[in-house]
C-alpha angles and dihedrals in degrees: 000000000000090000090053091049091051090049090051092051092048092053094044093051100040104039102055090052093045093049090047092051093048105041117348115067123099112240115268123232112272095025110176100238125127111252090234090060092047089052088058092054100264116143131185123234110202122202114236113261092001130116112252129240121237116242116196144147117290133179117336094351097314121151110248121201121195116191124189110175085319144111134201138133135236114210144168135181121255136198113203137147108226092200087066100031111025096154128079118204133183146144124239141172136189115211096173118025131210116229119277109269140178103262092195094061121087112234092014101068106101114163135191095213139355136176115207129198115196124202125201120256115265116188090198092060098034122109123236091264093046091052092046095053096038096091089054091049091051092046089056101034111015136249093294095064111125116255096208134015136205113201122195114195144195097200145054138088093264124108118269110270095026120138117217129189113242110255089214104037098033111190090000093065134051128189120206117195107219093165126014123224090264092056122124116295130203095029136091115250124193122224135190124181132182104228094190094052094042093048092049091048092049100041106018095238142081112272130243115232111284120256104192143023127198145183122213144174123189125192103143099103095055093032087229135131140246137179121194144150138217124198141175100017105182141155111231141181121268091241088072093247105122117229120214109297113274119235088270094069111125093230 
């Protein structure tokens, strides 16, 4: 019983903060985001007491994120029907890579580049611990805070293709390593992920339609640096014929 109580406390303390850091804070004055990105609906989520990344325009309308001993997240809402567009595609490149880190360890999980997909909270799908901590999440973040998160990364010392439980979100967050920290640098790489399959593998259920998408770099723990770009984010049909870019497209 004591172990269960300690687990409850751990979830209640860690998850509201993690959700706030990822998707829930209002932008601070002076946020370092290119005006062109703000005009497209992108907003920065700073981490309290942390230096902020710089989000600008890269090649051909890409989003560039420069991290110098810093961490913050660029996000925007999306509206997409996963029955029609279950795949997420994009291009990304890392020109300067952060050191390889253990993505499962809190405070040691720096990352050159990550793409997040947030899904709305569903009490019918939520676990006991997710339901228990939800009032705290909403008190910190608001009712629109994602309930679960898939994170696709270009970083870490894990093997390519590995899935790691989020050290902050626990069972409510899954990390999939598409490219390890030693992956190719200085070249564009194309990605395609099946959100329905990945969500089911991570959480054991069919997903709701996603509500948010985000881009992040994190170099504060190792006090290192990274420079990377993301382009052409789009939800597409499973047939391979791309539908019109969803609101999450980078440009």
